[in-house]
DRENDO-1510 file (C-alpha; in Angstrom, 1 decimal, always signed):
<recs>
REC; n; res; u; v; w
REC; 1; MET; -76.9; -108.4; -51.2 .
REC; 2; PHE; -77.3; -106.8; -53.7 .
REC; 3; PRO; -78.9; -104.8; -54.3 .
REC; 4; PRO; -78.8; -103.4; -51.3 .
REC; 5; ARG; -81.8; -102.5; -49.0 .
REC; 6; PRO; -82.1; -98.9; -47.9 .
REC; 7; TYR; -81.9; -99.9; -44.1 .
REC; 8; GLY; -78.7; -102.3; -45.1 .
REC; 9; THR; -76.6; -100.3; -47.2 .
REC; 10; ALA; -73.1; -99.6; -45.7 .
REC; 11; PRO; -71.1; -96.0; -45.9 .
REC; 12; LEU; -69.9; -95.4; -49.2 .
REC; 13; TYR; -66.9; -94.4; -47.3 .
REC; 14; PRO; -64.5; -95.1; -44.6 .
REC; 15; ALA; -65.0; -92.4; -41.3 .
REC; 16; ASP; -61.6; -91.5; -41.2 .
REC; 17; GLU; -61.7; -90.8; -44.8 .
REC; 18; LEU; -65.0; -88.8; -44.9 .
REC; 19; GLN; -62.9; -86.7; -41.7 .
REC; 20; LYS; -59.9; -86.2; -43.9 .
REC; 21; LEU; -62.2; -85.2; -46.9 .
REC; 22; GLN; -64.0; -82.7; -44.5 .
REC; 23; THR; -60.7; -81.4; -43.4 .
REC; 24; ILE; -59.6; -80.7; -47.1 .
REC; 25; MET; -62.7; -78.8; -47.4 .
REC; 26; ASP; -62.6; -76.5; -44.2 .
REC; 27; ARG; -58.9; -75.5; -45.4 .
REC; 28; ARG; -59.9; -74.6; -48.6 .
REC; 29; SER; -62.9; -72.8; -48.0 .
REC; 30; ALA; -60.9; -70.5; -45.3 .
REC; 31; PRO; -60.2; -67.2; -46.1 .
REC; 32; PRO; -57.0; -66.5; -47.2 .
REC; 33; PRO; -54.7; -64.9; -45.2 .
REC; 34; PRO; -54.0; -60.6; -46.0 .
REC; 35; ARG; -51.5; -59.9; -48.2 .
REC; 36; GLY; -48.1; -58.5; -47.0 .
REC; 37; ARG; -48.4; -60.2; -43.3 .
REC; 38; ASN; -45.9; -62.8; -43.2 .
REC; 39; PRO; -45.9; -64.6; -39.8 .
REC; 40; TRP; -42.2; -64.6; -39.8 .
REC; 41; LEU; -41.7; -61.0; -40.3 .
REC; 42; LEU; -43.5; -60.5; -37.8 .
REC; 43; ARG; -41.9; -62.2; -35.2 .
REC; 44; GLY; -39.1; -60.6; -37.0 .
REC; 45; LEU; -39.9; -57.3; -36.2 .
REC; 46; VAL; -41.5; -58.2; -32.2 .
REC; 47; LEU; -37.7; -59.3; -31.6 .
REC; 48; VAL; -36.5; -56.3; -33.4 .
REC; 49; ALA; -38.4; -54.0; -31.0 .
REC; 50; VAL; -37.6; -56.0; -27.9 .
REC; 51; ALA; -33.7; -55.6; -28.4 .
REC; 52; VAL; -34.2; -52.0; -29.4 .
REC; 53; VAL; -36.1; -51.6; -25.7 .
REC; 54; SER; -33.3; -53.4; -23.9 .
REC; 55; GLY; -30.9; -51.0; -25.5 .
REC; 56; LEU; -32.2; -48.4; -24.9 .
REC; 57; VAL; -32.7; -49.6; -21.5 .
REC; 58; TRP; -29.3; -50.3; -20.8 .
REC; 59; TRP; -28.1; -46.8; -22.7 .
REC; 60; LEU; -30.1; -45.0; -19.3 .
REC; 61; VAL; -28.7; -47.4; -16.8 .
REC; 62; ASN; -25.1; -47.0; -17.7 .
REC; 63; SER; -25.1; -43.4; -19.4 .
REC; 64; GLY; -26.4; -41.8; -16.1 .
REC; 65; GLY; -30.1; -41.8; -17.1 .
REC; 66; GLY; -30.9; -44.4; -14.5 .
REC; 67; GLY; -29.0; -42.7; -12.1 .
REC; 68; THR; -27.0; -46.0; -11.2 .
REC; 69; SER; -23.3; -46.6; -11.2 .
REC; 70; GLY; -21.4; -45.3; -13.8 .
REC; 71; ALA; -23.2; -42.4; -14.4 .
REC; 72; PRO; -21.1; -39.1; -14.4 .
REC; 73; THR; -20.0; -38.0; -11.3 .
REC; 74; THR; -21.9; -34.7; -10.2 .
REC; 75; SER; -20.0; -32.1; -7.6 .
REC; 76; SER; -21.8; -31.7; -4.5 .
REC; 77; ALA; -19.9; -28.4; -3.5 .
REC; 78; PRO; -21.7; -24.8; -3.9 .
REC; 79; ALA; -21.2; -22.6; -6.8 .
REC; 80; GLY; -18.4; -20.2; -6.9 .
REC; 81; LYS; -16.8; -17.6; -9.1 .
REC; 82; PHE; -13.9; -20.4; -10.6 .
REC; 83; ALA; -15.1; -23.5; -12.8 .
REC; 84; PHE; -12.8; -26.3; -11.0 .
REC; 85; VAL; -12.3; -29.9; -13.1 .
REC; 86; LYS; -10.2; -32.4; -11.2 .
REC; 87; ALA; -6.5; -32.0; -12.6 .
REC; 88; ALA; -6.0; -35.1; -15.4 .
REC; 89; GLU; -2.5; -35.9; -13.3 .
REC; 90; ILE; -4.3; -37.0; -10.0 .
REC; 91; PRO; -7.8; -37.9; -11.3 .
REC; 92; GLN; -9.0; -39.5; -7.8 .
REC; 93; PRO; -8.5; -38.1; -4.1 .
REC; 94; LEU; -5.6; -39.3; -2.5 .
REC; 95; HIS; -5.4; -41.0; +1.3 .
REC; 96; ASP; -4.2; -41.6; +4.2 .
REC; 97; THR; -4.3; -41.4; +8.0 .
REC; 98; ASN; -0.3; -40.6; +8.6 .
REC; 99; CYS; -0.9; -37.2; +8.5 .
REC; 100; ALA; +2.7; -36.1; +10.1 .
REC; 101; ALA; +4.5; -38.0; +7.1 .
REC; 102; HIS; +3.0; -35.0; +4.8 .
REC; 103; SER; +3.5; -32.4; +6.7 .
REC; 104; TYR; +6.3; -30.4; +7.5 .
REC; 105; GLY; +7.5; -27.3; +9.7 .
REC; 106; LYS; +5.5; -26.8; +13.3 .
REC; 107; THR; +2.6; -28.4; +11.4 .
REC; 108; LYS; +4.4; -31.4; +11.3 .
REC; 109; GLU; +5.5; -31.6; +15.3 .
REC; 110; PHE; +1.4; -31.2; +16.2 .
REC; 111; LEU; +0.4; -33.6; +13.9 .
REC; 112; GLY; +3.2; -36.2; +15.3 .
REC; 113; GLN; +1.8; -35.6; +18.4 .
REC; 114; THR; -1.8; -35.4; +18.2 .
REC; 115; PRO; -2.6; -37.8; +15.0 .
REC; 116; CYS; -5.5; -37.6; +12.6 .
REC; 117; GLN; -8.0; -39.6; +11.7 .
REC; 118; GLN; -7.7; -39.1; +7.6 .
REC; 119; LEU; -6.1; -36.9; +5.6 .
REC; 120; THR; -7.8; -36.8; +1.9 .
REC; 121; ARG; -6.1; -34.5; -0.6 .
REC; 122; ALA; -6.7; -34.0; -4.4 .
REC; 123; LEU; -5.7; -31.7; -7.0 .
REC; 124; TYR; -7.8; -29.3; -9.7 .
REC; 125; THR; -7.4; -26.8; -11.9 .
REC; 126; THR; -9.0; -23.5; -13.1 .
REC; 127; LYS; -8.5; -21.0; -15.4 .
REC; 128; LEU; -8.1; -17.2; -15.3 .
REC; 129; SER; -10.0; -14.6; -17.2 .
REC; 130; ASP; -6.5; -14.2; -19.3 .
REC; 131; GLY; -6.3; -18.1; -19.9 .
REC; 132; ARG; -3.9; -18.6; -17.3 .
REC; 133; THR; -4.0; -22.3; -15.9 .
REC; 134; VAL; -4.2; -22.8; -11.5 .
REC; 135; TYR; -3.1; -25.5; -9.8 .
REC; 136; SER; -5.2; -26.2; -6.9 .
REC; 137; SER; -4.1; -28.4; -4.0 .
REC; 138; VAL; -7.6; -29.3; -1.8 .
REC; 139; SER; -6.6; -31.1; +1.5 .
REC; 140; VAL; -8.7; -32.1; +4.5 .
REC; 141; VAL; -8.1; -32.7; +7.7 .
REC; 142; ARG; -10.2; -35.0; +10.1 .
REC; 143; MET; -9.2; -34.9; +13.6 .
REC; 144; LYS; -10.5; -36.2; +16.6 .
REC; 145; SER; -12.6; -33.8; +18.1 .
REC; 146; ALA; -13.2; -29.8; +17.2 .
REC; 147; GLU; -10.8; -28.7; +19.8 .
REC; 148; ASP; -7.9; -30.5; +18.0 .
REC; 149; ALA; -9.1; -29.4; +14.6 .
REC; 150; ALA; -9.0; -25.8; +15.9 .
REC; 151; LYS; -5.4; -26.0; +17.0 .
REC; 152; LEU; -4.5; -27.5; +13.7 .
REC; 153; LYS; -6.4; -24.5; +12.0 .
REC; 154; ASP; -4.8; -22.0; +14.3 .
REC; 155; ILE; -1.1; -23.4; +13.7 .
REC; 156; THR; -1.3; -23.6; +10.0 .
REC; 157; SER; -3.4; -19.9; +9.9 .
REC; 158; GLN; +0.4; -18.3; +11.2 .
REC; 159; ASP; +3.4; -17.7; +9.0 .
REC; 160; GLY; +6.2; -19.6; +9.1 .
REC; 161; THR; +4.7; -22.9; +10.9 .
REC; 162; GLY; +4.4; -25.0; +8.0 .
REC; 163; SER; +1.6; -27.1; +6.7 .
REC; 164; VAL; -0.2; -29.6; +5.2 .
REC; 165; SER; +2.6; -30.6; +2.4 .
REC; 166; ASP; +0.5; -30.1; -0.9 .
REC; 167; LEU; +0.8; -32.5; -3.7 .
REC; 168; LEU; +3.1; -31.0; -5.4 .
REC; 169; LEU; +5.6; -30.5; -2.8 .
REC; 170; ASP; +5.0; -34.2; -1.6 .
REC; 171; LYS; +6.4; -35.3; -5.1 .
REC; 172; ALA; +2.8; -37.2; -5.8 .
REC; 173; VAL; +2.8; -35.5; -9.1 .
REC; 174; SER; +4.7; -33.1; -11.5 .
REC; 175; ILE; +3.8; -30.1; -13.0 .
REC; 176; PRO; +6.3; -28.4; -15.3 .
REC; 177; GLY; +6.9; -25.2; -14.1 .
REC; 178; LEU; +6.0; -25.9; -10.9 .
REC; 179; ASP; +7.4; -27.9; -7.7 .
REC; 180; ARG; +5.4; -26.5; -5.3 .
REC; 181; LEU; +2.1; -24.7; -4.6 .
REC; 182; ASN; +2.9; -22.8; -1.1 .
REC; 183; ASN; +4.5; -19.6; -3.0 .
REC; 184; GLY; +0.9; -18.7; -4.6 .
REC; 185; GLY; -2.6; -18.4; -2.6 .
REC; 186; PHE; -3.1; -20.3; +0.8 .
REC; 187; ALA; -6.7; -20.6; +2.4 .
REC; 188; ASN; -7.7; -22.7; +5.5 .
REC; 189; GLU; -10.5; -23.3; +7.2 .
REC; 190; GLN; -12.2; -25.3; +10.0 .
REC; 191; ARG; -15.9; -27.2; +9.9 .
REC; 192; GLU; -16.5; -29.3; +13.3 .
REC; 193; ARG; -13.7; -31.8; +13.3 .
REC; 194; THR; -12.3; -31.2; +9.6 .
REC; 195; VAL; -9.9; -28.4; +8.4 .
REC; 196; VAL; -9.3; -27.6; +5.0 .
REC; 197; ILE; -6.1; -26.4; +3.7 .
REC; 198; VAL; -6.0; -24.8; +0.3 .
REC; 199; GLU; -2.9; -24.0; -1.6 .
REC; 200; SER; -3.1; -23.0; -5.3 .
REC; 201; ASP; -0.9; -21.6; -7.8 .
REC; 202; SER; +0.1; -21.0; -11.8 .
REC; 203; PRO; +3.0; -22.2; -13.7 .
REC; 204; ASN; +2.7; -18.4; -15.7 .
REC; 205; LYS; +3.0; -16.2; -13.0 .
REC; 206; GLY; +1.9; -13.0; -12.7 .
REC; 207; SER; +3.9; -9.4; -13.7 .
REC; 208; ASP; +2.9; -8.4; -10.3 .
REC; 209; LYS; +4.2; -10.4; -7.3 .
REC; 210; ALA; +1.8; -9.0; -4.8 .
REC; 211; SER; -1.2; -9.1; -7.6 .
REC; 212; HIS; -0.4; -12.6; -8.4 .
REC; 213; HIS; -0.4; -14.0; -4.6 .
REC; 214; ALA; -4.0; -12.0; -4.5 .
REC; 215; GLU; -5.2; -13.4; -7.2 .
REC; 216; MET; -3.8; -16.7; -6.4 .
REC; 217; LYS; -5.3; -16.1; -2.5 .
REC; 218; ARG; -9.0; -15.8; -4.3 .
REC; 219; VAL; -8.1; -19.0; -6.1 .
REC; 220; SER; -7.7; -20.9; -2.9 .
REC; 221; LEU; -10.2; -19.0; -0.9 .
REC; 222; ASP; -13.1; -20.0; -3.8 .
REC; 223; ALA; -11.7; -23.7; -3.3 .
REC; 224; LEU; -12.6; -24.2; +0.0 .
REC; 225; ARG; -16.1; -25.0; -1.3 .
REC; 226; LEU; -14.6; -27.9; -3.3 .
REC; 227; ALA; -14.2; -30.2; +0.3 .
REC; 228; ALA; -17.7; -31.1; +0.2 .
REC; 229; ASP; -16.9; -33.6; -2.2 .
REC; 230; LEU; -13.7; -34.9; -0.3 .
REC; 231; THR; -15.7; -35.6; +2.7 .
</recs>
């Protein structure tokens, strides 16, 4: 009908077209995003921060900060007079259950009749005040009883009765200028079922034989504490 009556007029635009127009107007009236704030840039920065934090956590765990595996080994031995480090030639202790096969003299006979339960040996080095290097072989022998340990300690304390072979004498390692350590300083100690035996010597002997022997004895006595890392 023309002209259309007021109550009979139809919309000038379809409903869906009006909705699209309203959407366009709303977008135009919305405030523009702040300059310099790229949403993709912000997301990238967040991802970088997460990566940095993750890398830091990984480093702490694997470098010792987290106290897990891979952390530098700390010694449980008490402090002493000499600073010992594990010899590079034998970085890890050697383990065996046949003590008689790694001993000599009357000590070998005793261990053949009274077998040990465990033999652990390690090689350490230290420096004297004059710069000379000393090698110390630390042997930890665990017996079945404290009585057997006392007998072993008594035998090895005597002269001419042999001992547990040091790592040089047993050909476990080769050190230029040394083929054994039992010509240097000796020390032993019983700890319940365990006997600790230490022999120390240096490729560079002191000018006085007696003084050199006494000095090697002091090193061996101090090295007894290293058994705490081997038991």
